[in-house]
N, C-alpha and C positions, 0 to 999 in steps of 0.2 A: 421666469419667462411669463408668456400674456398669452391672454385667451383672442380668436378672430376680433373677438369685441373690444380689445384692449385691456379688459378686468383681468386682475391676477390670476395667475395658475393655481388653482385652488388645493393641489396635490391630489394623491392617491392613496386608496387604499390598497397595502401592498399585498392582498390577496385576491383584491377583486378592482382589475383596470382593463382597460384596452392597450391594444399595442401601441407603442410608441417608438418614434425615430428621428434624432435631432443630427441634420446635417450639418457639421461647424464649416469640417474643408471637404468640399467637392472634388467634381472631375475638374473645374477650372479654380482650384483652389489659390491661396496663397503664395509667396515663393519666401525663402531664407535670405538669410542676409548677404549668400553667392549669388543669388539669382533662380538657384535650384527650387523647382517645384515643390511645394510637402507634400506629405505623403495625405491620403484623405483618414477625416477625422468624424468617426459616427458614434454617437449616441444609440443603443437600442435598448428595449425595456419589451422584454414578450407581454404577450396579454396572459390577464389571469384571471380565473373566475371558479368559485366555487362547483365543486363537485368534477373537476378536473384534477388529474393526478400530473405535477408539473417535476417531478424527479429529480430538483433541486438544482445543481451544478451542472448533472449530466446534461439535463433538457434545455438550460440554456446555454449550455456549449453547442449542442444540435440547434439550437433556433440562432446562434451565431453563425453558427456553419451556411445555414441556408440563405440569411438575409447577405451574408458575405459574398455570398456567389453571386444573388442577385445583382450586388449594387456593384462589385469589382471583380470576384472571380479571381483572386491570385491563387496561383499554382501553388503556395506554400504558407503555413498557417502558424503562426505562434501563439502558445498558450502560457501566460504567466499570471498567478494570482494575483489578485489586489492588493494583497499583502507584501508582496515583491517590487523589485524595481530595477532599474538597469546599473547596472556596476560595470558593464564593459562594451563601449560603443560599438567593438567589432566582432561581438558574439554572431549577429545574425550571418556576417561573412564567415563565421566558423562552420556555421551548420551549412552553408550554401554549397561551402566546398566538399560537401560527404553529399547534400542532395542534387548538386549540381554534376557530380562526380558520372562521368561516360558508363562506367562499370557498376558500380556500387549505387547510381543514383535509380537505377530503374528497378531495383528491389528494395530500396531504405523506407520506410514509412513512417520512422523519426528519427530525429536527434534532440537527444537527453542530455542535458547540463547538470551538474551536481548541485545540490542547494546549500547555499551559505547563508550565513544569519546574523544579524547585528543584535547587541542588547544584550547578550549574557553573558552570565557571571564566567572570571575567570578562569574557575576551576571547571565549568561546565560539572556543575554536582547532577543534576537530571539526565548526560547525554542530549542533551538537546540539538548537537550540533549532527549528531547521527554519524559519525567519521567513520566509522566500522561499517557500516550500512552503504555510505556512499562510496568509501576509497577503497572498500575491498569487495562487498559483494557485487554492486555493480559495474566495478572496474573489472574484476573477474568474469563476468556474464557479458562483457564486451567480446572474449573471445569465444562464445560460442554463437548465439543468436541475438545476441544484442541485450541491453540490458532493460529491464521492467519499465515499464510509464511512471512518473510517479507524481503526477498531478500537478506538476507546473513548471517551468522552464524547460519548455518541450516544443518542438518544432517539428511541423509534421507535414506529411505530403498528402494534398488532399485526397487524390487516387483512392489513396489504401483507406483513408475513412470513408468512400463510399462504399468500401466491402469490393473493390476489383481485387482481381488476382495480380503479383508481380510477374514480371517477366524474368524467367531463372535461366541459367545457364546448363550446360550438362553435367558441370563439376560440382553444381549444387545439388546433383542429385545422387553423389556417390555417397555413401555410408561412411560415416566418422567410424572411427579404430573401435569404440565401444559397439557399434552396433556389428562391426563387422567379428568382433572376438564373439560377441553373444549368439550372432545368428549367421555365423558364416557370410560365405560372399555371394550368397544366391542373387541373383539379376533379378531385378525388379523393372515393370515397363514402366517409362517414363509419360506421366501428364501431358498431350502435348498443349494442352489451354495452356500451361504454363512455358512452354519452351519454343513456342511457334517462331520459326525463325523470321518469319513478313509481320507476326506482330510486335516482336521485337522492334526492326526498322520503323516501323509505325511509329512506335511511341519516342524514337529519337529524333523523330523531325517535326515538322514545325504544329501547328496548331490543328491538326487534323485529328477527328474523332479516335478515341480506342476501339471502335467498333464501327464499321464503315460497310457500304455495300459490298468489299470484298470479301470480307469476312461472311456476310452473307452465302455468297458464291460460294466460298472455300467449304461451306456447311459441313457435313461429319467430317473430312478429311482437316480440316482446321480445329476440329472439334468443339466449336462455339455453339453446342444446341441450345445451352441454358440463354448467351448472349443473342441467340438468332431470335428465341422466343421474344426476350425483350425488347429488341428492335421491332420485329412485326408486329407486337401487340402493344397499343398504347397502354392498354388496362394493367397489362404488368408492367411498364412503367410506372404508372402512377400507384399502383400498388409497394412497389420499391421506394420510390421516393416521393411520394405524395402527388398533388393534384395541383402539381405548376408548371407551364410549358416551359415559362422562362429558365426556370430553377433545374428540367429535368434536362433541356438544352444545355445548359453548363457544364453537366456533369461529363459531356464528351470532351469539353475539351481542358486536354491534358494540361497544354500550357498555359490554362488561364487565361482573361482578357474577357473584353464584352464587344461585341458588334461596334463599332464606332456611328454608326446610324441609329442606336438603339434611342429612345425618348426615356430622358431623366425621370419625368413625369410619371410614366408608364411603368419604371422598375420600382418609383418608391412606391407606388402602388402595390405593385408584386410583393415588394419587403413586406409590407405589412399582411399582406397573406399568409406568407411562410411562417410568420411569425405568431399568428392566431391559434388558442389555446386546442382548438380542434383539428391544426392540420395533421397531426402524426397519426391520427386515429386512421386502423386498417393498413399501417404503412409496415417497413420495417423499420424504421427509425427506432436507435435503440433495444434492438435486436439483433442486425445483422450488419447495420450500416450506423455510422457515426458513432457517440460517446454509447457505450450498452448501462441498459438499466439494471437493476436486480439487487446492486448492494451499494450500500455508500461507501463502498471504495471504489469508484464508478472507474478509475484510473489502471486496476490491475486487469478489470475487466476487458477493457478499450484493448490495451497492447498484449493480453492474451488474445484475442479472438483476429488480431492482424498477425501476431507470429504463429497463428495455428495455419494461416492461411500458406502462409510459406515467406512473409515478407522479414525483412531484419530492421535492426535497431541499431544506433551508433551511440557510444559514451563518449560524448566531446569535453574535456577537464582542460582547459585555457589556462594559461599564467594567472592569468588575471580573472577572479570569477566573474562568469556572467551575468547573474543575477543575485542578489539579496534580499533576503527577505525578515521578517521578524519570528520570533520562536515563542510561546509560552514557557517562561521560566518559574513560573509557580511550583510547587508540586501536586495541588488538587488540578491543575488548569493541563498541565500536561498528562497525569493520569488519564484524565477526560478525553483528552487526544490519545492517547496509546488505545484507551478501552476504542474510541471510534473506528479506529484501525483493526481492530482485532475483531470487530462487530463486522465489521465487513468481510473478511477473510472468512467467518464461521458463516454468514452468507453464500459466499461463493461453494462451501465447503458442501453446503446442502441443498446448491442449485444443480440447473444440467449443465452450466457450464465449468465444472469442478475439472479442473487438470487432470485429475486422476482417470476420468474415463472422458473426456471430451475430446476432441481434434483429433482422434487416432487416425483417421483418413486423409487428413493434413500435410503440413511441413513441418510440425512443431520436433525440435529436435530434442532428442532423448534427455541430456544434460537440462536444456531448456524446459523441458517439463518437468524435472525434477525439481529445479529452482522455482519455479508456479506452486507446484506443491509444496514445498518448504513457505511459500509465502504465505500460504490459505490455512495451514494444518498448525503453524506456531501456535495460536490461542492453547489448542488441547494439551500442550506440553506445559498448561500450567498445573492441571490434575499430581504428575506425577512431582512436580516440582514442589507442589505445597508439602506431600508425604515425605521427601526428601529432606524439606526444611523441617519438618516436625521429629522426624525421627531421631535425632541425636538429643533433642530432648528427651524423649519417651526413655532411651537407653541409661539416661541420667537418673530419669524419676523412677526405673525399676532396675537399674543395676546389671543390666543387659549391654552385649556390644553390639556395634551398628554392623561389624563386619564378623563372620565366623571365623569360625580356627580352617584354614586352606592348604591343600598340599605345595609343597615347593614346586613341582611343574607348574598348580594354576596359581601359584603366585611368581612367576617368570613372564607368564602371559600378562598379566596386570600391568606389572613392570614396562612391558614392551608397548601395552593398549597406549599409557600414560606417558609413555616416553614418544609415542607417533604423538598423539595428540599434542605435545608439549612441543615438538619439533615444528607440526604444521602449524601451528599461532607463531613461534619466530621468524620461521620462513614468512608470513602471510605478512606479518610487520615489517620485515625489511623490502618484501617487497613494494607494498603500498606507500612506503615511509609513515605509517601511523605509528606515533607514540606512544610508549606503553601507559601513560595515565590516561590518554582518550581510551585505549583497549581496556584499563580497567573500572574506567566508568560505564563502558560500556554493556560489561559483564554486572555490574553491580545493579544496573537498572533493568537488565534482563529479571534479576530476580525480583525487583522489586514490581516492575511491572507485570512478573508471573503469578505474583501472589496476589497480584489486587484487579489490575483490567484483565488481563487476560481471563481471569478466570472468573468476573464476571461475566465477559464477553459469551463463554460459551454457553452459560445457561440464559443472558440474555438472546441471543442467536436462536437456541432451540426454543422457546418460545416465541418467538417472532417469527419464526418460520415454520414449525409444527403447527404451534395455537394460534398464533395470528394476535400474540398480546406485544405490543410494543411498549417496552416500560424506558422511565428516563428516571436518571438519577438528580436528585437535586442537588444543586453546588448554593450555600450560602456563604457568602463572603464576611469576614473581619478585617477591616480596616487595621492597616501597619501603623506602628509609631514613628517608623523611622523614614525621611524624605530624603535618604540617600539615591546614589547610582542605581541601586539594586533592591530598592526598597519593595517591589514587585514580587521579589525573592523571597521577601518573610513573610508577605499578607497569606493568612490562615484561611482557607474556604473548606468549610465543611463538606463532605462527602462520603457514602458509605463505603468508596473505594479504599477509604484508608484504613479499615476495620480488620481486615484479613492479617497483612503486614504487621499491623500493632499487635493483633493476636499472636502473629509466630513471635515477634520480640518477645514478649512478654512469656510466653511458655519456655525458651529459650533461657531466658533469666531466671526462672523458676527453676527449670532443670539444671543449671549450673549452681544454684544455692545448693539444691537438695543433694546437687552430687558431691559436692564439697563436704556435706554435713555430714553424707554417709561415712566418705570416708576419713573426716576427724574421727568421729564411732568407731570407725572397724581397725583402725591401727595403720602400720608405716605401710602394709604389703597391699593396701588398696592403691596405694597413690600413682602407682606406675600406671594400670589401668585406666585411672581418670584422667590422666594427662592426654589420653587418647581419643577417651569420650569427649574433653573438653575440646578437643583439636575442632570438632566437626560442628561442635555448637556455637563455638567463638567464629568460625570461619561462617556459619550463616549469618551472624549479627554483624559482622565487616560488610557482609555484600548489602544489608538493609542498613548502615550507617548513613549514606546521605538520605534516608527515608526518616531514620530516628531526628537527625538537624533538622530536616523541614518539620518534622511532628512538634518538635521543640518549640522550634522559631528561635528566633535574636533574644529574647528574654525568658526563654526555657517555659513557656507557658502552653498548656496543651489543654484542647477543652476538656471538659469533665466529661461529655456523651462519649469521647473516644475513650477515653479510660473506662469509665463502668461497661463498655458494651465490650471490649477488650479483655478484659480482666473476668468476666462473666464469661466468654466464649471456652477463655484459658482456663477456668477452673470448672468448667462442666466436662471439656475433653480432658483434663488430669483424672478427672472424678472417675468419669467414664472408664478410662483408661487403665486405672488402679484397680477398678473394679471387675474389669474382662480381664485383665492379665492376660495377654495371648502367648508369651514365652514359655508361661509354667502348664505342663499338662496336668490333664482331669488325677489322674492318680496323687501327681504331686499335691495338688490341692486336697485332697481327700486325705493324704498322709499330712498336712500340716493342720487339718483339723481335728485330725485321730479317728476321723470316719472309717477307716478300708478294714479294720479288723485286721484277721490272719493275712487278708492279700497283702499286704504290706512288705 
């Protein structure tokens, strides 16, 4: 790039620079080898200045929405991360089959494709492919109100991003079987703003605005009091979309496009304006429209807001993967990725957009709400998970058993419970086609992530939301000695996330040694109960086995700092537990010390 005076472009400060737009292929762009017009190609770099909150990816996506609306105003948008690429040339046609469907298209906010990755080791040691999530969880949600938005590989309806409501039919207001069984068959008055037939017809026609003068004349009958105030008051429109008349006009063109008589120079000037750092001030960008701010996982919030308005989403799984990308195959990088996701969930849990209490006046289905609740509360499960991972070692150290004696009746209920869980897992695997190895890798990494990244995310999220303290964990790299195909897999990077699972491993190994030593000293009668205790402790170690392999590396070398911290924590925990001895009552302790006298 060169400046206007011919000098080379000096570059930019990434945190302090003006907005820039470079049009590589404009309205009269080039043609391909078959003579077809090539699509527009525009480079956009939004303005950044010190003192302004830029909201990272969410802010960048909102800037792209506005500048694309001014320059081209396509009716649909495709979001693909920078580390992903097209693997299926017909992917967009697959999405358009749903978006342009006469029935589904009016209420479909986005079409989500599953993520597929390159460069992952054959055994997928750290469950980088997320097969269970993409092939079971999201596929199952496709039968409710649609999959959650995962941040990439997604085709959007522009009108849904603008905060408009979908056009629903009478059948969309029928309660599902769960609501019927829980709440009866009570009739609920339908909201006309969702179901107005005149509005539905207008949305299926040409490029006429969604809200026009006929809607204003209908007034209260059409249920458009909010939309009427938006149209009548220019101030209300600017408060919602910002001070750009050209952009505001584009939001009413449902089928997209720009007037042919528009001056390209004026459009370019307006495009620079809508990517300025102060454009979103005192507007609803990031609050009600566009990508929603307030969490590092802005994708969950954005999809949740659309579903709460009544939109549905579609999960599209073509035989050939639509997009492929790269994933972190290194243990430390993978844990930091999971930490970021979990931190975003904690931020949503502690915000006003928490699905536990937000959106009950909208059209979010019950099962979809439960899915979103599961998406944001899972980091909290790390606390009981840590306890369950330490209990087997505690039982071995104290010679107690993790399971108390229960009656035959209670035992039957436990057997039925485990049988139902086992049967559900088998049915999910058969229905989805997921292999047992992928399922087991997912179970293993759930324990690894739960004892490390999820646990840190809970405390880091509490500090960030409640105290305003933003803590970051440093990651220092140690180069690998191997230049093989998966050399990155064996690169060790120190991070504090490695300490809790290492401590759990050491405590369980110490517990096994202590349990076997006690059984040797106590005779043959103690070997029977020992095997039951050993089973649970070995079960924990098996779940953490991929973590142990990653910790040792190919040359079985673990940094001293990890070993020292983990042994220190394990020793402190063991000594405290032996000192407290919660399984022994106070009278038994006194009797053992000979201090109870005649009361013994």
